[in-house]
N, C-alpha and C positions, 0 to 999 in steps of 0.2 A: 330720301333715300327711294328709288322707283320700288314698286312692288314687282316681284316676279309674277307672272301669269302662270295658270295652270298648265297652260300649253307649254312654257318653257321649261317648268319643273319636270313634265313629263318627257320633254325630249332631252332633257339632261340626264334623266334616269335612265333613258333608252341608250343614251351614249355610253354610259356607264356599264349597262349591261351587253352591250357590243363588244368594248373592250374586254370585259371580263371574261366573256366567253372564249375569246382567244389565250388568255392567260392560263384559266381553269383547263383548257383542253390542251395547253402545249406542257403545262407543269404539275397537273393533277391538282386534287384539292389541297392536300398537304404542302406541296410545293409553291402552290400560288400564295405567297406571304404577302400581308399587307404592302411590304415595300415594293414587290413585284406588281401589285394591283395599282399602285400609286404611279408607278412608272408607266405601265400599260395605259392607263387612262388619262395620264397627265394631270391628276388632280391629287389633291392632299387626301388624308385619311379622314378627315374632319369633313370633306366635301364628299366623299364617297359614303362614309355612314352617318350622313344626313339624310341620305334618301334609303339606306338599309340599316337595319340594327347592328348587323354582324357580319362577318365572312359567311357564315352559314345561311344566314337571312338571303345574302345575296346570291349565294350559289342555288339556293332552293328556288327564289323568284325567277333566275336565269333558267333553270330546269323546268319549271311550269311553265315558262314561256315557249320554250324549245319542244315541250310536250305537245303543248297548244298548234305549234306548226307541224309536227310530225303528224299529228292526227289530222290536219288539213291536207297533207299530201297523201295520207292512206285513202281519206276519202274521195279524192279526186283520181289517184293512179293505183292505189293498192299498197299492201305492205310490203310485198315481193320487191315492187318498184324502189320503196326505200332501201331495202337489202341491197339492190343494184347500185343504187347510187354511193352507198357506203363503199362498194366494192371498187368504185370506178378510180380511186386512189388511196387505198389504204396506208400507203407510207406517210402520206401528208393530210391525214385527217384532223390535225389539230386546227388547220387553217381552214376547215370546209364546214362552218357554220354550226349548226346543232348537232351534227354527227359527232364531232370531238368531245361534245358537253355529254351526249350520250353514253360514249365509251366511261367517262369518269363516274356517270351515275352508276353504269352497271359495275363499276368497281367498288363503289359504296356499298351497293346493295349485298355484295357479297360479305362484306367485312363489318358493317355497321347496322346492327338491329334496329337501332332508334331511327335511323334514315331511313331505313327499310319500311317502318311504320308510316312514316311521314309522307314517303313517296306513293303509297298506295293510292291516295286521292288524285294524283295527278296522272298514273297509269290508267285509271279509269276512263279518261278521255281517249287514249289509244284503243283500248279494248272496245268501247262503244263505236269509234270510226270503223274499226276493222269489221265488226259484225254489221253494221250497217251496210257497208260495200258488198259483204258477203251476202246479206240479203237481197240485194238489190240484183246481185248477178245469178242467185236463185231464182228470182223472179224472171229474169231474163231466159232462163233454161242454160246457162253456161256453167253452171257449177255442179258438180257431182251431187247427186240426191241421195245417197245411201247413207250420208254421215251427216248428222245436224250441225247447223252452223256454229253455235258455240264451241263445239269439239273442233271444228276447223280452225276457228278462230284463235283458240289456244294452241292448236296445233302451229300456226304461224307464228304466234307471239313467242312460243319455246325455240322456235328456228331462229328467231330474231336474237334472243337472248345468247343462243348458243355461238351465232355468229359474231357477236359483240364480244363475248369471252374469247373466242378464237383471235379475234385482232387484237385484243386488250393484252394477249399472250406473246404477240408478235410470231404467230404461227404463219406458215405460208398460205397465199391466199389465190394462188395462179389457177387452181381447178374449181373453185367456188362458184365460178359462173353456171357450170355444169350442174351444180349441186342445186343451184336456184332454178335452173330449167327443170329439173326433176321435181321440185318443190311445188313449181307453178303445175307441172301435169298432174301432180298428185290431187289437186282441188278442183281441177277442171273436170267438166263432163266429157266423158271420152266419146267420140263419134261412134266408136266401135262397140260400145257397150250394148247398145240395142240390139245390134246384129247378132251378138255372143248369146243375148238373152231370147232372141227370137229363133236361134238355132237349137237352143235347148240341149247343148252337147254336155258330156260328162266330163269329168276332171281329165279322164285320159286323154279325151279329144282335144281339150284346151291345151295339153301339153304339147299335142301336134302342131300347133299353129305356126305358120310361118311367117316371122316380123318381117315386114316389107323394109326395102331400103329407102325409101322416100318419106317414111313416117306415116303412111297411110293405114287403113285397118288391114290386119292380118287375113289370110285366107282362112274361111271357114270349111273345114274337110265336110265331105258329105255325110250325113246322118241317117241311118237305117230307119226306115218308120217303125214305130213302136207297137 
């Protein structure tokens, strides 16, 4: 009987992960029964669990792989872009790669303390990628400099978790693109900040700023000499 190569084993393992991703995202962890996993993968339970100890090990392997992929996207495009992709088609999230799996991870994090403990090691990669990108933006002078990078990173991660919970509950997502625009603006260095600082105006004067229609800097009122 011919021996199966390492590459063939790895390829079969990946095929199982790819099929299981769709199954878990569509039915949830509890609903993705072994029978449904067999139907989705086209393999017997013996073939599936030859590569993974049990269903929980299969889900964790999938979640770990998807966490690494998410970290790569974050490093290249940023966490807000990940959230924008999630909003591209929230009604069809189960068919959209790791995003559906991430929703199921969020559900389990809320209800399963043991899973929450095991997930911490995988979520560290996302945190590291987010902080690294923010550090690069800070070095380039495009990130606000009045808040420390770890605080901004945690802020973005909390927004992501809130978005996941919102979508998992089936709540409307029509206006969330505008919310993400606001989130993005809050972490960027605003070009008007230096103008306001140089003007050294009072809180009363700040309230009299006139916001421009085109999104440029507001007009700074004349400040009498001190």
